[in-house]
Every structure is written in C-alpha cells, then in structure tokens.
Backbone as a ProteinNet text record, in pm:
[ID]
protein_1_A
[PRIMARY]
MSTATGLNLLDYEKAEDVMKVNAGSICEQYIGQHLLFSQQPYCEPEVYYWVREKKNSSAEVDYVISEGTLIVPIEVKAGKSGTLKSLHLFLSEKHRSFGVRFNSDIPSILESQTALADRPNIPYRLLSLPLYMVGQVRRLIRL
[TERTIARY]
-3366.6	-3454.6	-3512.1	-3544	-3597.9	-3498.2	-3372.9	-3270	-3255.9	-3260	-3245.4	-3358.2	-3478.4	-3591.3	-3607.5	-3530	-3540	-3662.7	-3718.3	-3839.5	-3813.2	-3902.1	-3891.9	-4019.2	-4023.2	-4135	-4268.7	-4273.1	-4398.3	-4448.6	-4357.2	-4397.2	-4468.4	-4417.4	-4479.5	-4617.6	-4633.2	-4761.7	-4868.2	-4828.6	-4923.9	-4974.2	-4888.3	-4923.2	-4929.5	-5045.1	-5060.1	-4983.7	-4975.8	-4906.1	-4758.5	-4699.1	-4558	-4537	-4626	-4613.7	-4636.1	-4728.5	-4754.1	-4631.9	-4569.1	-4453.3	-4332.7	-4314.2	-4194.2	-4215.3	-4330.8	-4361	-4259.4	-4224.7	-4128.7	-3992.7	-3943.5	-3813	-3814	-3921.6	-3931.6	-3936.6	-4011.7	-4019	-3883.1	-3812.8	-3679.4	-3583.4	-3590.2	-3503.7	-3533.2	-3659.1	-3702.3	-3648	-3669.5	-3622.3	-3470	-3402.4	-3256.5	-3196.9	-3253.6	-3202.3	-3218.9	-3330.3	-3351.7	-3262.3	-3243.1	-3154.2	-3009.8	-2971	-2834.7	-2795	-2887.5	-2856.8	-2928.7	-2964.9	-3038.7	-2948.5	-2820	-2728.2	-2694.6	-2617.5	-2574.3	-2495.3	-2498.7	-2431.5	-2280.1	-2217.8	-2073.3	-2035.2	-2132.9	-2105.2	-2104.7	-2015.1	-2009.5	-2135.1	-2209.5	-2329.7	-2294.2	-2370.2	-2348.6	-2478.8	-2494.4	-2611.2	-2565	-2619.6	-2579.3	-2701.6	-2676.2	-2779.5	-2716	-2797.5	-2746.1	-2794.6	-2703.4	-2739.3	-2673.3	-2748.8	-2697.5	-2718.7	-2610.1	-2618.3	-2581.4	-2682	-2662.6	-2741.4	-2694.1	-2763.2	-2906.3	-3003	-3146.4	-3197.5	-3121.1	-3166	-3102.5	-3121.7	-3066.7	-3165.5	-3112.6	-3195.6	-3132.3	-3215.2	-3165.6	-3253.3	-3189.2	-3258.1	-3225.5	-3327.9	-3311.8	-3206.4	-3211	-3115.2	-3083	-2962.7	-2921.8	-2858	-2908.4	-2851.8	-2806.5	-2717.4	-2678.6	-2727.6	-2777.4	-2822.1	-2775.5	-2671.8	-2610.4	-2548.8	-2587.6	-2534.6	-2622.9	-2732.5	-2825.2	-2786.8	-2797.3	-2788.6	-2930.2	-2990.2	-3132.2	-3153.6	-3215.7	-3252	-3380.9	-3386.6	-3502.7	-3552.2	-3680.2	-3746	-3838.8	-3848.5	-3934.9	-4035	-4162.9	-4271	-4355	-4390.6	-4468.5	-4613.5	-4668.1	-4807.3	-4817.7	-4930.3	-4953.1	-4897.8	-4874.7	-4830.1	-4715.2	-4664	-4555.4	-4481.5	-4417	-4347	-4220.2	-4178.7	-4059.3	-3957.1	-3952.7	-3865.6	-3718.8	-3671.4	-3532.1	-3503.8	-3597.6	-3582.2	-3574.6	-3660.7	-3658.4	-3524.3	-3472.8	-3344.7	-3231.5	-3233	-3132.6	-3140	-3259.7	-3277	-3227.3	-3255.8	-3214.2	-3062.7	-3003.6	-2860.1	-2775.8	-2823.1	-2744.3	-2784.3	-2876.1	-2921.5	-2969.9	-3059.2	-3118.5	-3264.3	-3320.3	-3460	-3543.1	-3495.7	-3569	-3548.8	-3656.3	-3649.3	-3747.4	-3729.5	-3817	-3869.6	-3997.3	-4058.8	-4122.6	-4093.7	-4164.1	-4264.7	-4388.2	-4492.8	-4599.3	-4713.2	-4817.7	-4927.4	-4899.1	-4995.5	-4971.9	-5054.2	-5040	-4923.4	-4867.2	-4758.3	-4804.5	-4716.1	-4748.7	-4622	-4634.4	-4527.8	-4588.2	-4522.7	-4571.4	-4473.9	-4525	-4445.8	-4472.5	-4369.2	-4389.6	-4273	-4273.7	-4164.9	-4128.7	-4002	-3960.1	-4031.9	-4052.8	-4124.3	-4038.9	-3941	-3853.3	-3865.3	-3885.1	-3911.3	-3794.5	-3673.1	-3557.3	-3484.9	-3543.6	-3480.2	-3581.1	-3533.1	-3626.3	-3679.4	-3801.3	-3861.1	-3796.5	-3759.5	-3694.9	-3794.8	-3821.8	-3911.1	-3843.9	-3922.5	-3869.2	-3980.3	-3937.5	-4030	-4010.7	-4122	-4119	-4184.6	-4107.2	-4160.6	-4201.8	-4329.9	-4382.6	-4422.8	-4365.2	-4389.2	-4431.7	-4519	-4549.3	-4426.1	-4417.7	-4300.6	-4264.9	-4365.9	-4338.4	-4274.3	-4267.1	-4207.5	-4059.9	-3996.4	-3856.2	-3766.6	-3800.1	-3721	-3724.3	-3817.1	-3830.5	-3775.2	-3728.3	-3693.7	-3582.2	-3479.8	-3370.1	-3418.1	-3500.3	-3554.7	-3642	-3726.3	-3816.8	-3742.4	-3634.6	-3555.8	-3499.7	-3462.3	-3401.4	-3500.1	-3631.2	-3731.4	-3743.8
1248.4	1361.2	1410.1	1316.6	1355.1	1438.4	1400.4	1475.5	1616.2	1627.2	1757.7	1852.6	1801	1885.9	1899.9	1822.3	1827.7	1756.9	1667.1	1596.3	1445.8	1370.8	1225.1	1168.9	1039.9	976.6	1007.1	1009.8	1037.8	1179.1	1273.9	1411.2	1414.7	1338.9	1335	1270.8	1168.7	1099.6	1184.2	1270.8	1349.8	1474.2	1542.2	1676	1680.9	1718.1	1734.7	1857.2	1962.5	2084.3	2058.7	1964.8	1931.7	1883.7	1800.6	1749.3	1860.2	1950.1	2059.2	2148.7	2180.3	2268.8	2200.9	2072.7	2002	1914.3	1918.4	1828.1	1841.1	1962.2	1981	1922.4	1947.3	1895	1743.2	1688.1	1542.2	1478.3	1536.3	1483.6	1489.8	1601.2	1613.6	1511	1491.3	1393.8	1252.4	1218.8	1086.9	1061.5	1156.7	1142.4	1134.8	1220.6	1221.1	1090.3	1031.7	903.8	793.9	795.1	693.1	715.8	840	868.7	832.2	853.3	826	681.7	590.7	449	387.2	469.1	418.2	371.5	394	352.2	203.5	154	15.2	-8.9	-131.4	-158.6	-134.6	-142.3	-122.3	25.7	115.2	259.7	319.7	413.8	485.8	571.7	561.7	645.9	793.9	871.1	1015.3	1082.6	1204.2	1283.1	1428.2	1495.1	1632	1722.7	1852	1953.4	2066.3	2159.9	2273.7	2401.2	2495.5	2624.8	2734.5	2839.2	2958	3075.4	3138	3252.7	3378.1	3454.4	3584.4	3685.6	3806.4	3911.2	3923.8	3914.1	3924.1	3815.6	3707.5	3603.8	3469.1	3421.4	3290.9	3182	3063.3	2950.6	2822	2720.8	2593	2481.3	2381.1	2259.1	2154.9	2086.1	1995	1887.9	1821.3	1715.5	1717.5	1672	1654	1515.8	1432.2	1298.7	1280.1	1185	1147.5	1005.4	984.6	852.1	833.9	752.2	740.6	873.9	927.5	1056.8	1174.3	1144.7	1250.5	1309.2	1439.8	1509.6	1559.8	1514.4	1538.3	1614.2	1733.6	1806.1	1748.9	1745.9	1690.7	1791.2	1822.8	1908.3	1821.5	1852	1779.1	1877.5	1844.8	1926.8	1840.8	1893.3	1817.1	1801.5	1898	1892.3	1852	1887.2	1853.6	1958.4	2078.1	2185.5	2261.7	2355.8	2440.3	2495.7	2607.9	2668.5	2589.9	2599.5	2529.9	2629.7	2749.2	2854.9	2812.7	2751.4	2708	2599.5	2509.6	2405.3	2467.9	2564.7	2634	2704.2	2764.6	2833.9	2734.9	2620.9	2517.4	2470.6	2437.8	2389.6	2492.2	2618.2	2724.5	2743.8	2753.2	2777.8	2660.1	2540.1	2420.5	2357.5	2421.1	2372.9	2227.8	2202.1	2070.3	2075.4	1959.7	1956.9	1853.5	1810.2	1709.1	1731.8	1722.2	1735.9	1642.3	1623.4	1536.5	1615.2	1591	1649.6	1536.4	1532.1	1441.4	1523.8	1475.7	1544.1	1442.1	1487.8	1396.7	1375.6	1408.7	1391.4	1258.1	1228.3	1104.5	1117.2	1004.7	1012	1077.4	1156.7	1219.9	1266.7	1291.6	1354.7	1479.1	1590.1	1718.1	1772.8	1811.5	1882.8	2031.2	2107.4	2247.2	2332.2	2457.6	2550.3	2621	2654.9	2730.6	2864.7	2919.2	3046.3	3143.9	3201.5	3298.3	3431	3536.2	3667.7	3719.9	3696.9	3756.9	3663.3	3548.2	3450.3	3395.8	3349.4	3286.2	3154.6	3121.4	2997.3	2877	2777.6	2656.9	2541.4	2465.4	2349.6	2239.6	2173	2063.3	1965.3	1848.1	1745.3	1732.3	1722.8	1708.3	1576.1	1488.4	1363.8	1391.6	1377.8	1404.5	1271.6	1242.3	1114.5	1137	1048.8	1055.3	1014.8	1062.9	1039.9	892.1	806.7	664.8	596	661.1	600.2	636.9	689.6	730.3	612.4	493.3	375.9	342.2	399	371.9	483.5	591.7	710.1	683.2	612	586.6	501.6	403.3	319.9	403.1	488.7	569.9	678.4	729.8	828.9	767.5	643	576.2	546.2	550.2	516.8	623
1624.4	1601	1733.3	1820.1	1950.7	2029.7	2027	2098.2	2040.5	1908.6	1844	1882.3	1901.4	1938.1	2089.4	2164.9	2310.5	2364.4	2286.5	2326.2	2326.3	2393.6	2386.7	2324.1	2303.6	2235.4	2302.5	2433.2	2504.3	2476.4	2461.4	2427.5	2292.8	2196.7	2063.7	2069.1	2151.4	2161.4	2230.2	2322.1	2399.7	2327.9	2255.9	2206.3	2053.9	2002.7	1858.2	1809	1891.6	1852.8	1824.9	1896.4	1875.8	1732.8	1683.9	1547.3	1444.9	1470.6	1376.8	1361.7	1472.3	1470.8	1407.2	1432.4	1388.7	1265.4	1203.5	1091.6	978.8	939.8	830.4	862.9	983	1024.3	1031.4	1082.1	1093.9	955.3	863.8	727.2	659.5	673.2	613.4	672.9	802.3	869.7	820	806.8	758.8	617.6	528.3	390.3	387	462.5	465.1	511.1	615.1	664.6	561	491	388	266.7	225.9	113.5	146.7	270.4	313.1	285.4	302.7	285.8	166.1	68	-47.5	-161.4	-148.8	-254.1	-240.2	-333.8	-328.4	-200.2	-145.1	-17.4	-19.5	-135.9	-144	-152.9	-162.6	-168.6	-28.1	-8	119.4	133.3	244.5	260.7	259.1	182.9	175.7	134.4	182	145.8	131	29.7	0.1	-6.5	7.4	-12.8	-91.6	-136.5	-212.9	-146.5	-129.6	-72	-154	-173.5	-242	-148.1	-111.5	-20.7	-97.3	-129.4	-192.1	-111.5	-111	-36.6	-87.9	0.9	-28.1	-123.6	-141.9	-234.4	-202	-80.1	-45.6	-86.7	-110.6	-151.4	-100.4	-73.9	-25.9	-80.1	-138.9	-180.7	-75	-25.9	87.7	63.3	-52.3	-83.4	-232.5	-264.7	-403.2	-411	-502	-518.1	-662.4	-681.5	-816.8	-840.6	-958.6	-1000.8	-1144.1	-1161.5	-1292.4	-1329.7	-1445.1	-1489.5	-1447.6	-1379	-1337.4	-1201.8	-1190	-1062.3	-1035.8	-925.4	-901.4	-771.1	-779.3	-657.7	-597.6	-464.3	-394.5	-291.9	-299	-199.7	-114.6	12.7	104.9	162.9	150.5	204.1	297.8	413.8	510.5	467.2	395.6	351.5	205.9	144.7	4.1	-90.7	-39.9	-128.7	-64.6	-137.2	-89.9	-209.8	-191.7	-305.1	-337.2	-460	-506.9	-562.1	-504.5	-556.7	-557	-449.3	-443.4	-547	-565.3	-666.7	-806	-832.2	-961.1	-983.1	-879.6	-889.8	-919.1	-851.2	-875.9	-1021	-1067.4	-1204.5	-1305.8	-1280.1	-1370.3	-1368.9	-1250.6	-1239.6	-1286.1	-1261.7	-1293.7	-1426.9	-1497.9	-1629.5	-1622.7	-1530.4	-1510.5	-1552.5	-1582.5	-1628.2	-1554.2	-1436.1	-1360.4	-1212.2	-1135	-990.6	-923.5	-792.5	-713.3	-594.7	-563.8	-444.3	-364.7	-235.5	-144.9	-66.8	-61.1	15.3	57	100.4	146.8	42.2	-81.9	-190.4	-261.5	-360	-436.3	-535.7	-581.7	-679.3	-809.2	-869.4	-997.2	-1065.7	-1195.7	-1272.8	-1335.2	-1315	-1363.2	-1466.2	-1580.5	-1680.5	-1655.5	-1625.9	-1589.2	-1637.3	-1593.1	-1620.2	-1490.7	-1479.3	-1362.2	-1361.8	-1244.2	-1230.9	-1150.3	-1217.7	-1153.5	-1225.9	-1151.7	-1210.9	-1294.1	-1249.1	-1316.2	-1413.6	-1444.3	-1532.4	-1632.3	-1746.8	-1841.3	-1783.6	-1817.7	-1769.8	-1838.1	-1758.1	-1806.2	-1792.1	-1898.8	-1884.3	-1802.1	-1718.4	-1638	-1602	-1557.8	-1508.3	-1358.7	-1286.7	-1141.9	-1104.2	-1045.1	-990.9	-847.4	-819.8	-686.8	-623.5	-506.6	-439.8	-295.6	-245	-101.7	-20.9	100	184.7	196.5	205.5	227.9	108	-8.7	-127.6	-145.7	-43.7	-54.3	-93.8	-54.2	-89.2	-237.4	-311	-454.1	-542.2	-484	-562.6	-663.7	-626.9	-721.1	-839.1	-812.9	-920.3	-1012.9	-957.1	-1038	-1116.6	-1065.7	-1138.5	-1265.9	-1259.5	-1375.8	-1486.8	-1457.9	-1560.1	-1665.4
[MASK]
+++++++++++++++++++++++++++++++++++++++++++++++++++++++++++++++++++++++++++++++++++++++++++++++++++++++++++++++++++++++++++++++++++++++++++++++

C-alpha cells in the first residue's frame, strides 16, 4: 500500500492529512487482503469485485464473495456512514437480499430496502461490521 501511494511508514506517522486523504483506500486494501486469504487453506486465494459501466450510471461494489450458496456484496467505508447506492444496485440487479458493510461503527444487522429512484424497492438485510472483524465475516454470513 505504501508503494502504491508513493509514501513510506514514516510519512504515515508524521502527517495526519495523509491518513485523511488515503483512509478509504487503506481500509479497502486492509479488507481485501483479509478476504483474499479468508477461505479454507486448500482453496486458491481469490477476490472479486463488481462493476457496472453504463453511460451516466456507473457503479462499483468493493468486493463480492461466495459463502456456500450465497453470493455476498461487500462495501467498505472508512467512516461510520456513507451511501450504499452501488450495493443497492447490485442487490436489485442480481436479485439478492443480503449484503455486508465494513465501517468504523459498532456491529449491527439492519433490515432495510434498496433506495433507487428508477427501480422498485427490494427488502434486504445488511450486516454491518467494524473493520477489525473482517476475519469473522464468513462465519457470521453463515448464521
């Protein structure tokens, strides 16, 4: 991550602004590295994301994992809040009813509906976990 940003560890320790600017990228990198190796040891490490490129309507879900028969979209937010428009679009297009969000808030499960102007609202459950609980996500998805 340091190489990608052109910084070294000392740069991160000295400047608070560096963390503010790069917090989202660092959080996504942290979650991605943990998801990459979260499968059983005999499985080949892999990580996926979802992107939809349409004129004036692109969307991207940070990660998509499979756990058993479930396909689960994952959004990563550096703070406690943030919009989930891309997640809502994924759930609507792929007819899914469960998603995961990593952020800096406390763990929770939210029963909600997608909020897309041009589509009917789809009910879904959102598992929201703090970043440090990434190692438990596969176990919690199965519950």
